[in-house]
C-alpha positions in Angstrom: 93.7 108.8 98.2 93.6 106.8 95.1 96.3 104.1 94.4 97.1 102.9 90.9 100.9 101.4 92.3 99.6 97.8 91.7 102.0 96.2 89.2 101.7 92.3 88.6 98.5 92.0 90.3 97.2 94.3 88.0 98.3 92.4 84.9 96.6 89.6 86.3 93.4 91.7 86.8 93.6 92.5 83.2 94.5 89.1 82.0 91.1 87.8 83.0 89.6 90.0 80.3 91.6 88.7 77.3 93.4 85.7 75.8 96.4 87.2 74.4 99.1 88.3 77.2 98.8 91.4 79.1 102.2 93.6 77.7 103.6 96.5 80.2 102.2 98.9 77.7 98.4 97.9 78.8 99.3 98.0 82.1 100.8 101.5 82.0 98.1 102.8 79.7 95.4 101.8 82.3 97.4 103.8 85.3 98.0 106.6 83.2 93.9 106.9 81.6 92.7 106.1 85.8 95.2 108.6 86.8 94.2 111.4 84.3 90.5 110.8 85.0 90.2 110.2 88.3 93.2 112.3 90.3 91.0 116.3 89.8 88.6 114.1 92.5 91.6 112.8 94.7 93.6 114.4 97.3 96.6 112.5 96.6 97.8 109.7 93.7 99.7 106.9 94.3 101.9 105.6 91.1 104.7 103.1 91.2 108.0 104.0 89.0 108.3 100.3 87.5 105.2 101.1 85.0 103.9 104.5 85.3 105.9 107.5 87.3 107.9 108.8 84.9 105.5 108.7 82.0 102.6 110.3 84.7 105.4 113.4 85.3 106.2 113.8 81.6 102.5 113.6 80.7 101.1 115.8 83.3 98.7 113.4 83.8 98.1 114.1 87.8 95.5 116.8 88.3 96.9 120.3 89.9 96.1 120.1 93.9 96.2 116.0 93.3 99.4 115.7 95.4 101.8 112.5 94.1 102.8 109.8 95.8 105.6 107.7 94.5 106.1 103.8 95.4 109.5 103.6 96.9 109.2 99.7 97.2 110.4 96.5 95.4 108.8 93.0 94.5 109.9 89.8 94.1 107.8 86.8 93.9 108.9 84.3 96.8 107.6 81.4 98.9 104.5 81.0 96.3 103.4 84.5 96.4 103.0 87.0 93.3 104.6 89.6 96.3 106.8 87.3 98.6 109.3 89.6 99.2 110.2 93.5 99.5 112.8 95.9 99.8 113.6 99.5 99.1 113.5 100.3 95.7 117.2 101.4 94.9 116.3 103.0 91.6 114.1 105.9 93.4 115.6 109.1 93.6 113.9 111.1 96.3 115.6 114.4 95.6 114.8 114.3 91.9 111.5 113.4 92.4 110.7 116.1 95.0 112.0 118.5 92.2 109.4 117.3 89.9 106.5 117.4 92.0 106.2 114.2 93.9 105.0 114.7 97.5 105.6 111.9 99.7 107.5 108.0 99.3 105.1 104.8 100.1 107.0 101.5 101.4 105.2 98.4 101.6 106.2 96.1 104.5 105.2 92.3 104.4 104.3 91.3 108.2 105.2 87.6 109.0 104.9 86.4 112.7 107.6 83.8 112.6 110.3 86.1 111.8 112.2 89.2 110.3 111.0 91.7 112.7 114.7 93.1 113.0 114.6 93.6 109.2 111.5 95.0 109.0 112.2 97.5 111.5 115.3 98.6 109.9 114.1 98.7 106.3 111.6 101.3 107.8 113.5 103.2 109.9 116.1 103.8 106.6 113.0 104.6 104.4 111.9 107.1 107.1 115.0 108.4 107.0 115.2 108.6 103.2 112.1 110.6 102.7 113.1 112.8 105.5 116.4 114.0 103.7 114.1 114.6 101.0 111.6 116.5 102.0 108.9 113.9 101.7 106.3 112.5 103.3 106.9 108.9 104.5 103.9 106.2 104.4 104.5 102.8 105.2 102.0 100.1 104.5 102.4 97.5 106.7 100.2 93.9 105.2 99.5 90.7 107.3 101.3 87.8 105.7 101.4 83.9 106.6 104.4 82.5 108.5 107.4 80.9 106.2 107.2 77.8 108.5 104.0 76.6 108.1 102.5 77.1 111.7 98.9 78.4 112.6 98.2 82.0 112.4 95.7 84.5 112.5 95.5 87.2 109.7 93.6 89.3 111.9 95.8 88.8 114.8 99.1 89.9 112.1 97.0 93.3 111.2 97.4 94.5 115.4 100.6 93.2 115.7 102.4 95.0 112.9 100.4 98.1 113.5 102.3 97.1 117.4 106.0 96.8 115.4 106.1 99.5 113.4 103.6 101.8 114.1 105.3 104.2 116.3 108.9 104.2 114.2 107.9 107.9 113.1 106.3 107.4 109.7 104.1 110.3 109.0 101.2 108.0 107.4 100.2 104.5 108.4 98.3 102.6 106.2 96.4 99.9 107.2 94.7 96.7 106.1 90.6 96.5 107.0 90.4 94.2 110.1 88.2 91.1 108.7 88.0 92.4 105.3 85.3 94.3 106.1 83.0 91.3 106.8 82.2 90.8 110.5 79.5 92.7 112.3 80.0 96.1 112.8 80.9 96.7 116.7 83.7 93.8 115.6 85.1 95.9 113.3 85.0 99.1 115.0 86.9 97.7 117.8 89.1 96.5 115.9 89.9 100.0 114.2 90.0 101.1 117.7 92.9 99.2 119.0 94.9 100.3 115.8 94.6 103.8 116.9 95.8 103.2 120.0 98.7 101.2 118.8 99.6 103.6 115.6 101.0 106.9 116.8 100.4 109.1 114.2 97.6 109.1 111.1 96.4 106.2 109.8 94.6 105.4 106.3 93.0 102.2 105.2 93.7 100.4 102.1 90.9 98.5 100.1 92.8 95.1 99.1 90.7 92.2 100.0 87.5 94.3 100.9 84.5 93.3 98.3 83.8 96.5 96.6 80.3 97.2 98.3 81.8 96.5 101.4 84.5 99.4 101.3 82.1 102.3 102.0 81.0 101.0 105.4 84.6 100.1 106.2 85.8 103.4 106.1 83.2 104.7 107.7 83.5 102.7 110.8 87.9 103.0 110.6 86.8 106.7 110.4 84.7 106.8 113.2 87.4 105.3 115.1 90.5 107.2 114.6 91.3 106.6 110.9 91.9 109.5 108.6 90.9 108.3 105.9 91.8 106.3 102.7 94.2 105.3 100.4 92.5 102.6 98.3 92.5 101.7 94.4 90.5 98.2 93.5 87.1 99.4 95.5 87.6 102.3 93.1 88.1 100.9 89.6 88.5 97.3 89.8 85.2 96.9 88.1 86.4 99.1 85.1 88.9 96.5 84.0 87.8 94.8 80.7 85.1 97.4 80.1 84.7 98.4 76.2 85.2 102.1 76.8 87.5 102.1 79.8 87.7 105.7 80.1 84.3 106.0 79.9 83.6 103.9 82.7 86.2 105.6 85.0 84.5 109.0 84.5 81.1 107.4 85.5 81.0 104.2 87.6 84.8 104.4 89.3 84.1 108.1 89.6 80.5 107.1 91.5 82.6 105.1 93.7 85.5 107.4 94.8 82.6 110.2 95.3 81.1 108.0 97.8 83.9 107.3 99.5 84.9 110.7 100.0 81.2 111.8 100.9 81.8 108.9 103.6 84.9 110.3 105.0 83.6 114.2 104.9 80.4 112.7 106.7 82.7 110.9 109.2 84.7 114.2 110.2 81.7 116.5 110.4 80.3 114.4 112.4 82.9 114.0 114.6 83.5 117.9 114.6 79.7 118.3 115.6 79.8 115.8 118.9 
């Protein structure tokens, strides 16, 4: 599955390749172009309301057979972080979106070890109920974040702690960060993924943020070997297309090649498991 729901982070990535400020329309057009080019080769695609969801629906840029996932999270800058606070996006109309062909909603959740557990659990429960009442698949994306009290913390411990707190609340799909950002021995990463499988009740997939583009295929392979069901990722597919003189051409070649490689990794993993 493909993600193009990055917001101000994507604007910053685009800004690295030009001197002038990046307009909302530039961000939007990147998303719509990526969706049009790559969605025929993805099982689902995640798009945000703030920049491109309505336009993607109106312009029919998502290929038939590719499930449309809508982000249902609202981001605020805080604590020195671009995304420092997250709430449910109250501008989302789940019933209308389902009527327009959306099949799932996604909610980002910031896990911090120094508090906020009750609020996180309450928000996830509400989100799951919203999805269930609208007949939509619920996807949660907990990410490990530093404590606000300045105490010492371990990012990898946060990945597992988030799964322990939120992985059994009833979401249809859990989207997890790759342990160690994929920068560890295979046995270490596989062990951490195995623990995620034991902890999360239901299906889970990995995201690519924080993982080097060339490391992500191996990370997906190891995660799937230990119980993950695939990936829902964006940067590992299209990040190096940003700034290209021929964006669409680069997406059709380099980005599509990466997406197909990741698809092949998942397919091979499950074929191997079936034959074991």
